[in-house]
PQR file of N, CA, C, O and H, with PARSE charges and radii, in Angstrom:
ATOM      1  N   MET A   1      -8.667  40.249 -84.842 -0.4000 1.5000
ATOM      2  CA  MET A   1      -9.172  40.206 -83.490 -0.0000 2.0000
ATOM      3  C   MET A   1      -9.969  38.934 -83.250  0.5500 1.7000
ATOM      4  O   MET A   1      -9.840  38.327 -82.187 -0.5500 1.4000
ATOM      5  N   LEU A   2     -10.790  38.511 -84.209 -0.4000 1.5000
ATOM      6  CA  LEU A   2     -11.589  37.302 -84.064 -0.0000 2.0000
ATOM      7  C   LEU A   2     -10.711  36.063 -83.989  0.5500 1.7000
ATOM      8  O   LEU A   2     -10.996  35.135 -83.232 -0.5500 1.4000
ATOM      9  H   LEU A   2     -10.895  39.004 -85.073  0.4000 1.0000
ATOM     10  N   SER A   3      -9.654  36.052 -84.768 -0.4000 1.5000
ATOM     11  CA  SER A   3      -8.774  34.882 -84.741 -0.0000 2.0000
ATOM     12  C   SER A   3      -8.083  34.749 -83.384  0.5500 1.7000
ATOM     13  O   SER A   3      -7.867  33.632 -82.915 -0.5500 1.4000
ATOM     14  H   SER A   3      -9.422  36.806 -85.383  0.4000 1.0000
ATOM     15  N   LEU A   4      -7.738  35.854 -82.753 -0.4000 1.5000
ATOM     16  CA  LEU A   4      -7.118  35.835 -81.438 -0.0000 2.0000
ATOM     17  C   LEU A   4      -8.097  35.300 -80.395  0.5500 1.7000
ATOM     18  O   LEU A   4      -7.717  34.479 -79.560 -0.5500 1.4000
ATOM     19  H   LEU A   4      -7.913  36.762 -83.134  0.4000 1.0000
ATOM     20  N   GLU A   5      -9.348  35.752 -80.429 -0.4000 1.5000
ATOM     21  CA  GLU A   5     -10.367  35.268 -79.485 -0.0000 2.0000
ATOM     22  C   GLU A   5     -10.635  33.780 -79.697  0.5500 1.7000
ATOM     23  O   GLU A   5     -10.825  33.033 -78.738 -0.5500 1.4000
ATOM     24  H   GLU A   5      -9.656  36.420 -81.107  0.4000 1.0000
ATOM     25  N   ARG A   6     -10.646  33.366 -80.939 -0.4000 1.5000
ATOM     26  CA  ARG A   6     -10.888  31.955 -81.246 -0.0000 2.0000
ATOM     27  C   ARG A   6      -9.748  31.082 -80.716  0.5500 1.7000
ATOM     28  O   ARG A   6      -9.991  29.999 -80.184 -0.5500 1.4000
ATOM     29  H   ARG A   6     -10.491  33.973 -81.718  0.4000 1.0000
ATOM     30  N   LYS A   7      -8.520  31.547 -80.858 -0.4000 1.5000
ATOM     31  CA  LYS A   7      -7.370  30.800 -80.346 -0.0000 2.0000
ATOM     32  C   LYS A   7      -7.412  30.698 -78.826  0.5500 1.7000
ATOM     33  O   LYS A   7      -7.083  29.653 -78.266 -0.5500 1.4000
ATOM     34  H   LYS A   7      -8.323  32.427 -81.290  0.4000 1.0000
ATOM     35  N   GLN A   8      -7.814  31.777 -78.156 -0.4000 1.5000
ATOM     36  CA  GLN A   8      -7.894  31.763 -76.705 -0.0000 2.0000
ATOM     37  C   GLN A   8      -9.013  30.837 -76.236  0.5500 1.7000
ATOM     38  O   GLN A   8      -8.850  30.126 -75.244 -0.5500 1.4000
ATOM     39  H   GLN A   8      -8.082  32.626 -78.611  0.4000 1.0000
ATOM     40  N   SER A   9     -10.149  30.838 -76.940 -0.4000 1.5000
ATOM     41  CA  SER A   9     -11.258  29.976 -76.540 -0.0000 2.0000
ATOM     42  C   SER A   9     -10.909  28.504 -76.775  0.5500 1.7000
ATOM     43  O   SER A   9     -11.349  27.634 -76.023 -0.5500 1.4000
ATOM     44  H   SER A   9     -10.281  31.416 -77.746  0.4000 1.0000
ATOM     45  N   GLU A  10     -10.129  28.229 -77.802 -0.4000 1.5000
ATOM     46  CA  GLU A  10      -9.705  26.853 -78.058 -0.0000 2.0000
ATOM     47  C   GLU A  10      -8.661  26.393 -77.034  0.5500 1.7000
ATOM     48  O   GLU A  10      -8.584  25.207 -76.715 -0.5500 1.4000
ATOM     49  H   GLU A  10      -9.771  28.935 -78.412  0.4000 1.0000
ATOM     50  N   ALA A  11      -7.870  27.322 -76.527 -0.4000 1.5000
ATOM     51  CA  ALA A  11      -6.808  26.967 -75.587 -0.0000 2.0000
ATOM     52  C   ALA A  11      -7.366  26.685 -74.196  0.5500 1.7000
ATOM     53  O   ALA A  11      -6.782  25.881 -73.469 -0.5500 1.4000
ATOM     54  H   ALA A  11      -7.933  28.285 -76.786  0.4000 1.0000
ATOM     55  N   LYS A  12      -8.449  27.301 -73.804 -0.4000 1.5000
ATOM     56  CA  LYS A  12      -8.986  27.134 -72.454 -0.0000 2.0000
ATOM     57  C   LYS A  12      -9.441  25.703 -72.143  0.5500 1.7000
ATOM     58  O   LYS A  12      -9.076  25.179 -71.091 -0.5500 1.4000
ATOM     59  H   LYS A  12      -8.923  27.954 -74.394  0.4000 1.0000
ATOM     60  N   PRO A  13     -10.219  25.053 -73.009 -0.5600 1.5000
ATOM     61  CA  PRO A  13     -10.628  23.681 -72.657  0.2800 2.0000
ATOM     62  C   PRO A  13      -9.456  22.722 -72.504  0.5500 1.7000
ATOM     63  O   PRO A  13      -9.514  21.825 -71.663 -0.5500 1.4000
ATOM     64  N   SER A  14      -8.411  22.881 -73.278 -0.4000 1.5000
ATOM     65  CA  SER A  14      -7.277  21.972 -73.168 -0.0000 2.0000
ATOM     66  C   SER A  14      -6.536  22.169 -71.842  0.5500 1.7000
ATOM     67  O   SER A  14      -5.994  21.213 -71.288 -0.5500 1.4000
ATOM     68  H   SER A  14      -8.364  23.610 -73.961  0.4000 1.0000
ATOM     69  N   SER A  15      -6.510  23.412 -71.328 -0.4000 1.5000
ATOM     70  CA  SER A  15      -5.842  23.635 -70.052 -0.0000 2.0000
ATOM     71  C   SER A  15      -6.701  23.128 -68.895  0.5500 1.7000
ATOM     72  O   SER A  15      -6.165  22.771 -67.846 -0.5500 1.4000
ATOM     73  H   SER A  15      -6.951  24.189 -71.777  0.4000 1.0000
ATOM     74  N   ARG A  16      -8.013  23.088 -69.066 -0.4000 1.5000
ATOM     75  CA  ARG A  16      -8.892  22.615 -68.001 -0.0000 2.0000
ATOM     76  C   ARG A  16      -9.039  21.085 -68.040  0.5500 1.7000
ATOM     77  O   ARG A  16      -9.393  20.478 -67.030 -0.5500 1.4000
ATOM     78  H   ARG A  16      -8.449  23.378 -69.919  0.4000 1.0000
ATOM     79  N   GLU A  17      -8.781  20.481 -69.154 -0.4000 1.5000
ATOM     80  CA  GLU A  17      -8.968  19.034 -69.310 -0.0000 2.0000
ATOM     81  C   GLU A  17      -8.112  18.198 -68.363  0.5500 1.7000
ATOM     82  O   GLU A  17      -8.629  17.222 -67.819 -0.5500 1.4000
ATOM     83  H   GLU A  17      -8.494  20.974 -69.975  0.4000 1.0000
ATOM     84  N   PRO A  18      -6.833  18.515 -68.128 -0.5600 1.5000
ATOM     85  CA  PRO A  18      -6.055  17.713 -67.160  0.2800 2.0000
ATOM     86  C   PRO A  18      -6.656  17.745 -65.760  0.5500 1.7000
ATOM     87  O   PRO A  18      -6.610  16.737 -65.054 -0.5500 1.4000
ATOM     88  N   LYS A  19      -7.219  18.879 -65.339 -0.4000 1.5000
ATOM     89  CA  LYS A  19      -7.853  18.960 -64.024 -0.0000 2.0000
ATOM     90  C   LYS A  19      -9.053  18.014 -63.954  0.5500 1.7000
ATOM     91  O   LYS A  19      -9.275  17.347 -62.943 -0.5500 1.4000
ATOM     92  H   LYS A  19      -7.256  19.698 -65.912  0.4000 1.0000
ATOM     93  N   VAL A  20      -9.823  17.969 -65.046 -0.4000 1.5000
ATOM     94  CA  VAL A  20     -10.973  17.066 -65.091 -0.0000 2.0000
ATOM     95  C   VAL A  20     -10.496  15.618 -65.004  0.5500 1.7000
ATOM     96  O   VAL A  20     -11.115  14.798 -64.327 -0.5500 1.4000
ATOM     97  H   VAL A  20      -9.642  18.511 -65.867  0.4000 1.0000
ATOM     98  N   ARG A  21      -9.412  15.310 -65.680 -0.4000 1.5000
ATOM     99  CA  ARG A  21      -8.866  13.948 -65.625 -0.0000 2.0000
ATOM    100  C   ARG A  21      -8.464  13.583 -64.205  0.5500 1.7000
ATOM    101  O   ARG A  21      -8.723  12.469 -63.750 -0.5500 1.4000
ATOM    102  H   ARG A  21      -8.909  15.977 -66.231  0.4000 1.0000
ATOM    103  N   TRP A  22      -7.823  14.529 -63.495 -0.4000 1.5000
ATOM    104  CA  TRP A  22      -7.423  14.257 -62.112 -0.0000 2.0000
ATOM    105  C   TRP A  22      -8.649  14.072 -61.222  0.5500 1.7000
ATOM    106  O   TRP A  22      -8.660  13.204 -60.349 -0.5500 1.4000
ATOM    107  H   TRP A  22      -7.613  15.434 -63.865  0.4000 1.0000
ATOM    108  N   ASP A  23      -9.685  14.889 -61.445 -0.4000 1.5000
ATOM    109  CA  ASP A  23     -10.916  14.745 -60.653 -0.0000 2.0000
ATOM    110  C   ASP A  23     -11.528  13.371 -60.847  0.5500 1.7000
ATOM    111  O   ASP A  23     -11.956  12.735 -59.884 -0.5500 1.4000
ATOM    112  H   ASP A  23      -9.677  15.593 -62.154  0.4000 1.0000
ATOM    113  N   VAL A  24     -11.571  12.912 -62.091 -0.4000 1.5000
ATOM    114  CA  VAL A  24     -12.122  11.584 -62.385 -0.0000 2.0000
ATOM    115  C   VAL A  24     -11.255  10.508 -61.753  0.5500 1.7000
ATOM    116  O   VAL A  24     -11.766   9.532 -61.202 -0.5500 1.4000
ATOM    117  H   VAL A  24     -11.223  13.429 -62.874  0.4000 1.0000
ATOM    118  N   LEU A  25      -9.939  10.688 -61.833 -0.4000 1.5000
ATOM    119  CA  LEU A  25      -9.030   9.718 -61.241 -0.0000 2.0000
ATOM    120  C   LEU A  25      -9.234   9.630 -59.730  0.5500 1.7000
ATOM    121  O   LEU A  25      -9.289   8.532 -59.175 -0.5500 1.4000
ATOM    122  H   LEU A  25      -9.524  11.481 -62.280  0.4000 1.0000
ATOM    123  N   PHE A  26      -9.345  10.776 -59.064 -0.4000 1.5000
ATOM    124  CA  PHE A  26      -9.550  10.772 -57.616 -0.0000 2.0000
ATOM    125  C   PHE A  26     -10.895  10.164 -57.238  0.5500 1.7000
ATOM    126  O   PHE A  26     -10.998   9.465 -56.230 -0.5500 1.4000
ATOM    127  H   PHE A  26      -9.301  11.667 -59.515  0.4000 1.0000
ATOM    128  N   LYS A  27     -11.925  10.423 -58.038 -0.4000 1.5000
ATOM    129  CA  LYS A  27     -13.235   9.817 -57.770 -0.0000 2.0000
ATOM    130  C   LYS A  27     -13.157   8.301 -57.923  0.5500 1.7000
ATOM    131  O   LYS A  27     -13.713   7.561 -57.112 -0.5500 1.4000
ATOM    132  H   LYS A  27     -11.841  10.990 -58.857  0.4000 1.0000
ATOM    133  N   ASP A  28     -12.469   7.846 -58.958 -0.4000 1.5000
ATOM    134  CA  ASP A  28     -12.309   6.402 -59.161 -0.0000 2.0000
ATOM    135  C   ASP A  28     -11.524   5.764 -58.022  0.5500 1.7000
ATOM    136  O   ASP A  28     -11.873   4.683 -57.548 -0.5500 1.4000
ATOM    137  H   ASP A  28     -12.017   8.447 -59.617  0.4000 1.0000
ATOM    138  N   LEU A  29     -10.464   6.436 -57.586 -0.4000 1.5000
ATOM    139  CA  LEU A  29      -9.668   5.905 -56.482 -0.0000 2.0000
ATOM    140  C   LEU A  29     -10.470   5.892 -55.177  0.5500 1.7000
ATOM    141  O   LEU A  29     -10.342   4.974 -54.368 -0.5500 1.4000
ATOM    142  H   LEU A  29     -10.180   7.314 -57.972  0.4000 1.0000
ATOM    143  N   SER A  30     -11.283   6.904 -54.989 -0.4000 1.5000
ATOM    144  CA  SER A  30     -12.133   6.955 -53.805 -0.0000 2.0000
ATOM    145  C   SER A  30     -13.140   5.807 -53.836  0.5500 1.7000
ATOM    146  O   SER A  30     -13.381   5.159 -52.817 -0.5500 1.4000
ATOM    147  H   SER A  30     -11.388   7.650 -55.647  0.4000 1.0000
ATOM    148  N   PHE A  31     -13.718   5.562 -54.994 -0.4000 1.5000
ATOM    149  CA  PHE A  31     -14.673   4.462 -55.144 -0.0000 2.0000
ATOM    150  C   PHE A  31     -13.987   3.113 -54.902  0.5500 1.7000
ATOM    151  O   PHE A  31     -14.539   2.240 -54.233 -0.5500 1.4000
ATOM    152  H   PHE A  31     -13.521   6.088 -55.822  0.4000 1.0000
ATOM    153  N   LEU A  32     -12.797   2.954 -55.445 -0.4000 1.5000
ATOM    154  CA  LEU A  32     -12.040   1.713 -55.238 -0.0000 2.0000
ATOM    155  C   LEU A  32     -11.719   1.515 -53.761  0.5500 1.7000
ATOM    156  O   LEU A  32     -11.809   0.400 -53.248 -0.5500 1.4000
ATOM    157  H   LEU A  32     -12.349   3.663 -55.989  0.4000 1.0000
ATOM    158  N   GLY A  33     -11.346   2.591 -53.079 -0.4000 1.5000
ATOM    159  CA  GLY A  33     -11.078   2.510 -51.643 -0.0000 2.0000
ATOM    160  C   GLY A  33     -12.324   2.107 -50.866  0.5500 1.7000
ATOM    161  O   GLY A  33     -12.239   1.301 -49.939 -0.5500 1.4000
ATOM    162  H   GLY A  33     -11.273   3.498 -53.496  0.4000 1.0000
ATOM    163  N   SER A  34     -13.473   2.654 -51.228 -0.4000 1.5000
ATOM    164  CA  SER A  34     -14.726   2.302 -50.554 -0.0000 2.0000
ATOM    165  C   SER A  34     -15.062   0.828 -50.768  0.5500 1.7000
ATOM    166  O   SER A  34     -15.470   0.134 -49.837 -0.5500 1.4000
ATOM    167  H   SER A  34     -13.542   3.308 -51.981  0.4000 1.0000
ATOM    168  N   LEU A  35     -14.888   0.361 -51.993 -0.4000 1.5000
ATOM    169  CA  LEU A  35     -15.155  -1.050 -52.277 -0.0000 2.0000
ATOM    170  C   LEU A  35     -14.209  -1.961 -51.501  0.5500 1.7000
ATOM    171  O   LEU A  35     -14.629  -2.987 -50.967 -0.5500 1.4000
ATOM    172  H   LEU A  35     -14.557   0.925 -52.750  0.4000 1.0000
ATOM    173  N   SER A  36     -12.949  -1.590 -51.441 -0.4000 1.5000
ATOM    174  CA  SER A  36     -11.968  -2.402 -50.717 -0.0000 2.0000
ATOM    175  C   SER A  36     -12.300  -2.457 -49.229  0.5500 1.7000
ATOM    176  O   SER A  36     -12.205  -3.517 -48.611 -0.5500 1.4000
ATOM    177  H   SER A  36     -12.607  -0.757 -51.875  0.4000 1.0000
ATOM    178  N   LEU A  37     -12.684  -1.332 -48.658 -0.4000 1.5000
ATOM    179  CA  LEU A  37     -13.045  -1.285 -47.249 -0.0000 2.0000
ATOM    180  C   LEU A  37     -14.281  -2.145 -46.983  0.5500 1.7000
ATOM    181  O   LEU A  37     -14.329  -2.876 -45.994 -0.5500 1.4000
ATOM    182  H   LEU A  37     -12.762  -0.471 -49.160  0.4000 1.0000
ATOM    183  N   ALA A  38     -15.268  -2.058 -47.855 -0.4000 1.5000
ATOM    184  CA  ALA A  38     -16.476  -2.877 -47.703 -0.0000 2.0000
ATOM    185  C   ALA A  38     -16.131  -4.360 -47.807  0.5500 1.7000
ATOM    186  O   ALA A  38     -16.666  -5.176 -47.056 -0.5500 1.4000
ATOM    187  H   ALA A  38     -15.229  -1.463 -48.658  0.4000 1.0000
ATOM    188  N   HIS A  39     -15.247  -4.710 -48.728 -0.4000 1.5000
ATOM    189  CA  HIS A  39     -14.836  -6.104 -48.892 -0.0000 2.0000
ATOM    190  C   HIS A  39     -14.171  -6.622 -47.622  0.5500 1.7000
ATOM    191  O   HIS A  39     -14.456  -7.734 -47.178 -0.5500 1.4000
ATOM    192  H   HIS A  39     -14.813  -4.047 -49.339  0.4000 1.0000
ATOM    193  N   VAL A  40     -13.283  -5.816 -47.038 -0.4000 1.5000
ATOM    194  CA  VAL A  40     -12.591  -6.230 -45.814 -0.0000 2.0000
ATOM    195  C   VAL A  40     -13.583  -6.399 -44.668  0.5500 1.7000
ATOM    196  O   VAL A  40     -13.486  -7.355 -43.899 -0.5500 1.4000
ATOM    197  H   VAL A  40     -13.051  -4.913 -47.399  0.4000 1.0000
ATOM    198  N   LYS A  41     -14.537  -5.478 -44.551 -0.4000 1.5000
ATOM    199  CA  LYS A  41     -15.533  -5.570 -43.476 -0.0000 2.0000
ATOM    200  C   LYS A  41     -16.372  -6.834 -43.608  0.5500 1.7000
ATOM    201  O   LYS A  41     -16.578  -7.546 -42.625 -0.5500 1.4000
ATOM    202  H   LYS A  41     -14.617  -4.701 -45.176  0.4000 1.0000
ATOM    203  N   VAL A  42     -16.851  -7.114 -44.795 -0.4000 1.5000
ATOM    204  CA  VAL A  42     -17.665  -8.317 -45.020 -0.0000 2.0000
ATOM    205  C   VAL A  42     -16.839  -9.565 -44.764  0.5500 1.7000
ATOM    206  O   VAL A  42     -17.325 -10.509 -44.142 -0.5500 1.4000
ATOM    207  H   VAL A  42     -16.684  -6.535 -45.594  0.4000 1.0000
ATOM    208  N   TRP A  43     -15.603  -9.584 -45.232 -0.4000 1.5000
ATOM    209  CA  TRP A  43     -14.729 -10.746 -45.048 -0.0000 2.0000
ATOM    210  C   TRP A  43     -14.507 -11.015 -43.560  0.5500 1.7000
ATOM    211  O   TRP A  43     -14.527 -12.168 -43.129 -0.5500 1.4000
ATOM    212  H   TRP A  43     -15.208  -8.817 -45.737  0.4000 1.0000
ATOM    213  N   ARG A  44     -14.296  -9.950 -42.768 -0.4000 1.5000
ATOM    214  CA  ARG A  44     -14.075 -10.131 -41.332 -0.0000 2.0000
ATOM    215  C   ARG A  44     -15.310 -10.681 -40.637  0.5500 1.7000
ATOM    216  O   ARG A  44     -15.198 -11.540 -39.762 -0.5500 1.4000
ATOM    217  H   ARG A  44     -14.281  -9.013 -43.118  0.4000 1.0000
ATOM    218  N   VAL A  45     -16.491 -10.195 -41.019 -0.4000 1.5000
ATOM    219  CA  VAL A  45     -17.733 -10.686 -40.415 -0.0000 2.0000
ATOM    220  C   VAL A  45     -17.939 -12.154 -40.758  0.5500 1.7000
ATOM    221  O   VAL A  45     -18.279 -12.956 -39.888 -0.5500 1.4000
ATOM    222  H   VAL A  45     -16.582  -9.498 -41.730  0.4000 1.0000
ATOM    223  N   LEU A  46     -17.736 -12.506 -42.012 -0.4000 1.5000
ATOM    224  CA  LEU A  46     -17.918 -13.908 -42.415 -0.0000 2.0000
ATOM    225  C   LEU A  46     -16.901 -14.812 -41.732  0.5500 1.7000
ATOM    226  O   LEU A  46     -17.231 -15.927 -41.329 -0.5500 1.4000
ATOM    227  H   LEU A  46     -17.460 -11.855 -42.719  0.4000 1.0000
ATOM    228  N   ARG A  47     -15.679 -14.343 -41.602 -0.4000 1.5000
ATOM    229  CA  ARG A  47     -14.644 -15.142 -40.936 -0.0000 2.0000
ATOM    230  C   ARG A  47     -15.003 -15.358 -39.470  0.5500 1.7000
ATOM    231  O   ARG A  47     -14.842 -16.462 -38.951 -0.5500 1.4000
ATOM    232  H   ARG A  47     -15.411 -13.437 -41.930  0.4000 1.0000
ATOM    233  N   ARG A  48     -15.487 -14.313 -38.798 -0.4000 1.5000
ATOM    234  CA  ARG A  48     -15.884 -14.432 -37.399 -0.0000 2.0000
ATOM    235  C   ARG A  48     -17.052 -15.406 -37.245  0.5500 1.7000
ATOM    236  O   ARG A  48     -17.065 -16.229 -36.331 -0.5500 1.4000
ATOM    237  H   ARG A  48     -15.617 -13.416 -39.220  0.4000 1.0000
ATOM    238  N   ARG A  49     -18.030 -15.307 -38.142 -0.4000 1.5000
ATOM    239  CA  ARG A  49     -19.180 -16.227 -38.069 -0.0000 2.0000
ATOM    240  C   ARG A  49     -18.750 -17.679 -38.275  0.5500 1.7000
ATOM    241  O   ARG A  49     -19.252 -18.588 -37.614 -0.5500 1.4000
ATOM    242  H   ARG A  49     -18.020 -14.638 -38.885  0.4000 1.0000
ATOM    243  N   ARG A  50     -17.813 -17.879 -39.201 -0.4000 1.5000
ATOM    244  CA  ARG A  50     -17.311 -19.245 -39.418 -0.0000 2.0000
ATOM    245  C   ARG A  50     -16.619 -19.785 -38.180  0.5500 1.7000
ATOM    246  O   ARG A  50     -16.812 -20.943 -37.809 -0.5500 1.4000
ATOM    247  H   ARG A  50     -17.405 -17.141 -39.738  0.4000 1.0000
ATOM    248  N   ARG A  51     -15.811 -18.946 -37.536 -0.4000 1.5000
ATOM    249  CA  ARG A  51     -15.111 -19.373 -36.309 -0.0000 2.0000
ATOM    250  C   ARG A  51     -16.105 -19.674 -35.198  0.5500 1.7000
ATOM    251  O   ARG A  51     -15.967 -20.673 -34.492 -0.5500 1.4000
ATOM    252  H   ARG A  51     -15.654 -18.005 -37.837  0.4000 1.0000
ATOM    253  N   GLU A  52     -17.117 -18.805 -35.037 -0.4000 1.5000
ATOM    254  CA  GLU A  52     -18.124 -19.036 -33.994 -0.0000 2.0000
ATOM    255  C   GLU A  52     -18.894 -20.319 -34.261  0.5500 1.7000
ATOM    256  O   GLU A  52     -19.171 -21.081 -33.335 -0.5500 1.4000
ATOM    257  H   GLU A  52     -17.230 -17.993 -35.611  0.4000 1.0000
ATOM    258  N   ARG A  53     -19.239 -20.562 -35.514 -0.4000 1.5000
ATOM    259  CA  ARG A  53     -19.979 -21.784 -35.865 -0.0000 2.0000
ATOM    260  C   ARG A  53     -19.124 -23.022 -35.610  0.5500 1.7000
ATOM    261  O   ARG A  53     -19.612 -24.020 -35.081 -0.5500 1.4000
ATOM    262  H   ARG A  53     -19.014 -19.943 -36.266  0.4000 1.0000
ATOM    263  N   ALA A  54     -17.861 -22.955 -35.983 -0.4000 1.5000
ATOM    264  CA  ALA A  54     -16.968 -24.095 -35.765 -0.0000 2.0000
ATOM    265  C   ALA A  54     -16.817 -24.383 -34.280  0.5500 1.7000
ATOM    266  O   ALA A  54     -16.807 -25.543 -33.867 -0.5500 1.4000
ATOM    267  H   ALA A  54     -17.464 -22.144 -36.413  0.4000 1.0000
ATOM    268  N   ALA A  55     -16.699 -23.323 -33.469 -0.4000 1.5000
ATOM    269  CA  ALA A  55     -16.568 -23.512 -32.018 -0.0000 2.0000
ATOM    270  C   ALA A  55     -17.856 -24.097 -31.437  0.5500 1.7000
ATOM    271  O   ALA A  55     -17.812 -24.964 -30.564 -0.5500 1.4000
ATOM    272  H   ALA A  55     -16.707 -22.381 -33.804  0.4000 1.0000
ATOM    273  N   ARG A  56     -18.993 -23.623 -31.922 -0.4000 1.5000
ATOM    274  CA  ARG A  56     -20.268 -24.147 -31.454 -0.0000 2.0000
ATOM    275  C   ARG A  56     -20.434 -25.618 -31.815  0.5500 1.7000
ATOM    276  O   ARG A  56     -20.878 -26.417 -30.990 -0.5500 1.4000
ATOM    277  H   ARG A  56     -19.029 -22.919 -32.631  0.4000 1.0000
ATOM    278  N   LEU A  57     -20.080 -25.973 -33.035 -0.4000 1.5000
ATOM    279  CA  LEU A  57     -20.207 -27.366 -33.471 -0.0000 2.0000
ATOM    280  C   LEU A  57     -19.229 -28.278 -32.727  0.5500 1.7000
ATOM    281  O   LEU A  57     -19.516 -29.456 -32.517 -0.5500 1.4000
ATOM    282  H   LEU A  57     -19.720 -25.324 -33.705  0.4000 1.0000
ATOM    283  N   LYS A  58     -18.104 -27.750 -32.341 -0.4000 1.5000
ATOM    284  CA  LYS A  58     -17.116 -28.536 -31.620 -0.0000 2.0000
ATOM    285  C   LYS A  58     -17.644 -28.938 -30.238  0.5500 1.7000
ATOM    286  O   LYS A  58     -17.308 -30.009 -29.733 -0.5500 1.4000
ATOM    287  H   LYS A  58     -17.870 -26.793 -32.512  0.4000 1.0000
ATOM    288  N   HIS A  59     -18.459 -28.089 -29.636 -0.4000 1.5000
ATOM    289  CA  HIS A  59     -18.967 -28.357 -28.295 -0.0000 2.0000
ATOM    290  C   HIS A  59     -20.283 -29.132 -28.278  0.5500 1.7000
ATOM    291  O   HIS A  59     -20.756 -29.536 -27.216 -0.5500 1.4000
ATOM    292  H   HIS A  59     -18.732 -27.219 -30.047  0.4000 1.0000
ATOM    293  N   ILE A  60     -20.870 -29.335 -29.448 -0.4000 1.5000
ATOM    294  CA  ILE A  60     -22.130 -30.091 -29.497 -0.0000 2.0000
ATOM    295  C   ILE A  60     -21.806 -31.578 -29.346  0.5500 1.7000
ATOM    296  O   ILE A  60     -20.924 -32.104 -30.025 -0.5500 1.4000
ATOM    297  H   ILE A  60     -20.486 -29.007 -30.311  0.4000 1.0000
ATOM    298  N   LYS A  61     -22.528 -32.244 -28.448 -0.4000 1.5000
ATOM    299  CA  LYS A  61     -22.353 -33.682 -28.288 -0.0000 2.0000
ATOM    300  C   LYS A  61     -23.448 -34.385 -29.073  0.5500 1.7000
ATOM    301  O   LYS A  61     -24.627 -34.052 -28.959 -0.5500 1.4000
ATOM    302  H   LYS A  61     -23.244 -31.816 -27.896  0.4000 1.0000
ATOM    303  N   LEU A  62     -23.049 -35.337 -29.850 -0.4000 1.5000
ATOM    304  CA  LEU A  62     -24.031 -36.063 -30.642 -0.0000 2.0000
ATOM    305  C   LEU A  62     -24.817 -37.013 -29.759  0.5500 1.7000
ATOM    306  O   LEU A  62     -24.260 -37.699 -28.902 -0.5500 1.4000
ATOM    307  H   LEU A  62     -22.090 -35.607 -29.942  0.4000 1.0000
ATOM    308  N   VAL A  63     -26.118 -37.039 -29.984 -0.4000 1.5000
ATOM    309  CA  VAL A  63     -26.993 -37.928 -29.227 -0.0000 2.0000
ATOM    310  C   VAL A  63     -27.268 -39.139 -30.105  0.5500 1.7000
ATOM    311  O   VAL A  63     -27.632 -39.006 -31.273 -0.5500 1.4000
ATOM    312  H   VAL A  63     -26.571 -36.481 -30.680  0.4000 1.0000
ATOM    313  N   GLN A  64     -27.089 -40.322 -29.525 -0.4000 1.5000
ATOM    314  CA  GLN A  64     -27.312 -41.551 -30.272 -0.0000 2.0000
ATOM    315  C   GLN A  64     -28.813 -41.829 -30.359  0.5500 1.7000
ATOM    316  O   GLN A  64     -29.528 -41.758 -29.360 -0.5500 1.4000
ATOM    317  H   GLN A  64     -26.793 -40.430 -28.576  0.4000 1.0000
ATOM    318  N   GLY A  65     -29.268 -42.142 -31.548 -0.4000 1.5000
ATOM    319  CA  GLY A  65     -30.680 -42.470 -31.748 -0.0000 2.0000
ATOM    320  C   GLY A  65     -30.972 -43.880 -31.270  0.5500 1.7000
ATOM    321  O   GLY A  65     -30.040 -44.645 -31.022 -0.5500 1.4000
ATOM    322  H   GLY A  65     -28.686 -42.200 -32.359  0.4000 1.0000
ATOM    323  N   PRO A  66     -32.269 -44.253 -31.131 -0.5600 1.5000
ATOM    324  CA  PRO A  66     -32.647 -45.578 -30.643  0.2800 2.0000
ATOM    325  C   PRO A  66     -32.273 -46.699 -31.618  0.5500 1.7000
ATOM    326  O   PRO A  66     -32.121 -47.841 -31.184 -0.5500 1.4000
ATOM    327  N   ASN A  67     -32.123 -46.425 -32.888 -0.4000 1.5000
ATOM    328  CA  ASN A  67     -31.796 -47.453 -33.882 -0.0000 2.0000
ATOM    329  C   ASN A  67     -30.299 -47.589 -34.132  0.5500 1.7000
ATOM    330  O   ASN A  67     -29.888 -48.347 -35.011 -0.5500 1.4000
ATOM    331  H   ASN A  67     -32.247 -45.497 -33.240  0.4000 1.0000
ATOM    332  N   HIS A  68     -29.494 -46.880 -33.386 -0.4000 1.5000
ATOM    333  CA  HIS A  68     -28.055 -46.914 -33.583 -0.0000 2.0000
ATOM    334  C   HIS A  68     -27.457 -48.174 -32.940  0.5500 1.7000
ATOM    335  O   HIS A  68     -27.724 -48.493 -31.781 -0.5500 1.4000
ATOM    336  H   HIS A  68     -29.827 -46.264 -32.672  0.4000 1.0000
ATOM    337  N   ARG A  69     -26.640 -48.873 -33.735 -0.4000 1.5000
ATOM    338  CA  ARG A  69     -25.959 -50.066 -33.210 -0.0000 2.0000
ATOM    339  C   ARG A  69     -24.474 -49.762 -33.053  0.5500 1.7000
ATOM    340  O   ARG A  69     -23.875 -49.097 -33.897 -0.5500 1.4000
ATOM    341  H   ARG A  69     -26.423 -48.614 -34.676  0.4000 1.0000
ATOM    342  N   GLN A  70     -23.906 -50.239 -31.999 -0.4000 1.5000
ATOM    343  CA  GLN A  70     -22.503 -49.981 -31.676 -0.0000 2.0000
ATOM    344  C   GLN A  70     -21.536 -50.657 -32.636  0.5500 1.7000
ATOM    345  O   GLN A  70     -20.444 -50.140 -32.869 -0.5500 1.4000
ATOM    346  H   GLN A  70     -24.393 -50.780 -31.313  0.4000 1.0000
ATOM    347  N   ASP A  71     -21.918 -51.815 -33.205 -0.4000 1.5000
ATOM    348  CA  ASP A  71     -20.972 -52.597 -33.998 -0.0000 2.0000
ATOM    349  C   ASP A  71     -20.907 -52.139 -35.467  0.5500 1.7000
ATOM    350  O   ASP A  71     -20.232 -52.799 -36.257 -0.5500 1.4000
ATOM    351  H   ASP A  71     -22.806 -52.234 -33.016  0.4000 1.0000
ATOM    352  N   GLU A  72     -21.538 -51.099 -35.852 -0.4000 1.5000
ATOM    353  CA  GLU A  72     -21.471 -50.627 -37.238 -0.0000 2.0000
ATOM    354  C   GLU A  72     -20.258 -49.807 -37.520  0.5500 1.7000
ATOM    355  O   GLU A  72     -20.074 -49.344 -38.645 -0.5500 1.4000
ATOM    356  H   GLU A  72     -22.086 -50.563 -35.210  0.4000 1.0000
TER
END
């Protein structure tokens, strides 16, 4: 009787282990998805700021200083 109970107790963790592996896999995939989404959001903000800065700099007119010579 003891050997039967021991065999059943040994069999239970092995049957539950694949479920734990899937849970860990899904958590890892969820974390990877969150990181990817954050990366895309940051990239879009930085890209927009670069475009806005470039447009702003394009419209700035340079003012000539008093020591500036035309023939240089």
